[in-house]
N, C-alpha and C positions, 0 to 999 in steps of 0.2 A: 808326787806324794799328795794324797788328797787331803784337803784342808779340813780342820774341825771346826770351823769358824761358826757353823749352824750351832754347835754346843753353846759357844760363848754368846751368841746372839740370844738364845733362849734364856741363858743365865741373866744377862743384862735386863731383859723383860721382866723376869721374876723379881729381880732386884727394884725395879722401877715401882712394884706394887707392894713389896714387903716394907714395913717399917724397920728402921736400922736396927732397933732393938733385937728384932725377930732374926734379921740377917746375922747379926753379931752372936746369937745364941746358936744358931744352925752351924755357923761356920766353926765356932769353938767346940761344939759338942758332937758333931757329925762330921763335917767336911774335913776338918783339920786332922781328927782322929783317923778316918779313913786314909789320908794321904800318908801320915806316918806308918800306918801298917803296910801300905804298898812300897813306901820307901824301905822299910826294914827287910822286906822280902826280895827286894831288887839286889840288895848287897851294895858295897862300897863301890863309888866312882872315883877315880884318881885324877890328879891335876894333869898327868901326862895324856890321859884319855880324852880329858876336855879339850886340851889343845889339839889333838888329831882332829876332833870331831869340827872344832872351831876352823882349822885349815881345810878341811873338806868342804865347808861351807863357804870357803873364799876369803877367809881373813888373811891378811898379809903382812910383812914388815913393812912399817912405815904408814900404815892405814890410820885414817881418823875414823873413829867409831862411836856411835852412841849406843848403850846397852839398856834394853828395858827387860827386867826379867822377873820370873816367879820362882824362887829358890826351891820351894816345896814341891813343885810339880816336876823338877829335874830328877830328884832321887837323892840319896844319901851320898854327899860329896865329903870325901875325906879332906878335912881342913875347912869345910863350910863355906861361907860367902868370900871369905879371904882368897880361898883356893881357886875359886871362879875368877876373881879380880885378877889374882896373879897370872892366871892362864892367859887372860887377854894381854896382859901387861908383857909376857914373856914372847907372846907371839907378834905382836906389833913391835917390840922393841924401843929403843930410846928415841928413835925418830918419829914414833907413833903417838897418837892422841886418844885417850880414853876418856870418853864423857859419858855422865848418867844424870838422870833427872833427879834433883833434890826438892821436890815440890812440897810446899808447906801450907797448912791451913792458916787462914787468916786469924789474927788474934786482935781484938779491940781492947784498948786500955781504956776504961772509963774515966779514971782520973785524968789522964792526959787528953782525952776525948779525941783519940786517934788510933789508927792501927800502928802495931810495933813488929819489927823484925830484927832479930839478932843472927847476924851472919853465922857466928860461931856455934851459938847455943841452941838456935832453933832447929828441932829435929824435922826430918823429912818423913813423908807418909808413903812414899814410893817402894818401900820394902826393905828387908835386911841387907840386900847387897849394896844398895847406894848408901844406906845409912853406916854401913861399915866403911866404905869407900871415903865417906865424907870425913872420917876421923883418921884417915891414913896421912902420912907425910907428903909434903909437897902436892897437895890436893887443893886446888883454888875453886871457891864457890863464887857464882855470880851473885850480885845484889838485885833480887827480886822477891817480894814478899809472898809470892804464890808459885813462881816458875822459876826458881833458880835451877841452874846446872853447875855440875861439878866436874872438875877435868884435871887430869895427871898426863903429863908427858910434854912433848915438843910444843912450845908456845901456849901452855896451859895458862899462864897468867894472863897474856894477851886475850885468849879465847874468853876468859870469864870476865874481862873487864868491861866496864861501861854501861852494864845492864840497866843500871839505876837511872841513866839518862835516856832511855828510850821511851818512846811514846806509847808503846805497848811492848809486852814480853817478847813478841815475835818480830819486832820493828827491824828495819834495814841494818842497823848497826849492832843489833843484839847477838848473843851467842848462838841463838836458833839460826840466824840467817847466816852466821859464820859456818854453820854445818853445811849449808847449801853452798857456799863459796868454796868449802874445803872439799866439796863432792864426798861428805862423809857417809860411811855405811851405817845402816841403822840393823841392829841385830835384836829381834824380839824373841825371847827365850821363854817359852811356856805362856806367852801372851800374844795378842793379835793387835789390830788397829784401835782396840780401845785403849791401850797403852802408848800408841805411837803419837808422841807429842808433835813431832814435826809436821803432821799433817795440817796444822794451823799456821804454818809459814805462809800459805797461800791468802791468809785472811788479811794480812798486811801487804803482801807483795803485790797481788792483783787488785788495783785501786778500785776496780769496778766489781768488787765482790758483792754479790746481791743480798748478802745479811748485814744486818748491825750486829757486831758481836762484842763490843767492848763497852765496859762502864765508863762513867765519867772519870777523871782524875781523882785519886783519893790521896790524902795526905797519910804518910806512914813515916814512923820515926826508925830509922835504922841504926843499929849499934854494928859497927865495923869490927873486924878482927882485933885491932889495936884498941879496941874500947872508946873511939871516938864516936859521936853521934851526929846524924844529920837527917833533916826532913826532907823526904823526897815525895814526889807525886806520882802514883802508880795507878794502872788499869789492870783490870782482869776481865774474864769472860762474864757476860751477863748470866746472872744465876738461873734464868728459866730455860737456857739452851739445852740443858741435858735432857729435857723433855722430848725435844724434836730432833736429837743428834743421833746419828747412826754411822759411827765410824767405820763398821764394817761392810757398809755397801761398798766401799772402795776395793776390797779384796778382789771382786771379780774384774775391776779395770785394771788393777796391777797385774792380774794373772794372764788376762787377755792380751796385754801388751808386753807380756814377758819381762816385767820390770822386777818381779819378786820370786824368789826362791823358797820352797818350804822343805826343810831336812829333818829327818828323825834326829832327836837330840836326847838319848837316854830314856827317861821316862815321859817325855814330852816331844815337843816339835819346835824347831827354830824357824823362824822367818828372816830373811835377809833382802833388803832393798836399800836403794841410796837415797839421801835426802833430796837432792836434786831432782831425781825421777819422780819423787811423791810430789814435791812442789808444782813440777812443770806438768805432770799428769793432771793434778788438781786444778791447775789455771785451765788447761783445755776443757776440763769438765765445766768449770764454773762459767766460761764463755757460753756454754750451752745451758746454763742455768742449772746445772746438776752440782749439788754440794752435799756435805754430810748432813746438812739441815734441811735438805728437799726430801721430798717422798719419791722423786724421780731417780732414774739411774738403775 
């Protein structure tokens, strides 16, 4: 299947130049309404239909999988976000592990003079699917004020644990690195490498990575699920990097090495690649000084 990545690259460049207020207006008044109209014309998508498509794309019982998704691009799902989540859980079964990004915006408390993060209450900005997943029973959230992950299934508590102790969100003992160790599958539904957070694993794993990407440690007051509080020190990406970042330059490398499959998925497309393949491919590229922050590649 031919990738539609060129379209998302153009969108990313437009967003770079348009003020956020203009982007919000255009999305709310034009883009969102157009998607809703297209969804209504397509008809309902059932959970059984979703499960069949996931299995066609290679999802199996016992898999560890991280899902990045755009619900509105898929179409009208009978049961909404929960039906999509349940479809993944049904396919991977009790021995599988379902992971999603629950990234959140930084909040600085002027009175406390530090950043604050509440594991239970801080919402995520990564879409309605992970936000729905976050509120489900037996879902564990890692402690990171910017890059938390949520997980349900086999060893989910272990998977989400210890993130607050890591030197960066993607460090060696982080949940992101555990995706690498588990050889987890990455399912990108209606999104491309712009949403693929696993591409940052290499920035910590490859010690000679040619770009400085992390801020200095910042004090963050964390409120845990049980209400207890603790000050941690966390780092996140330098704010200027978005100006030179081009995640989608990786697409051609993934496809040339036959690491990624692209499948039709109702009203959109589904990309499937393994976290280990992503990191290993990017390390090979970094050794040639080719990164998502580089004009080469």
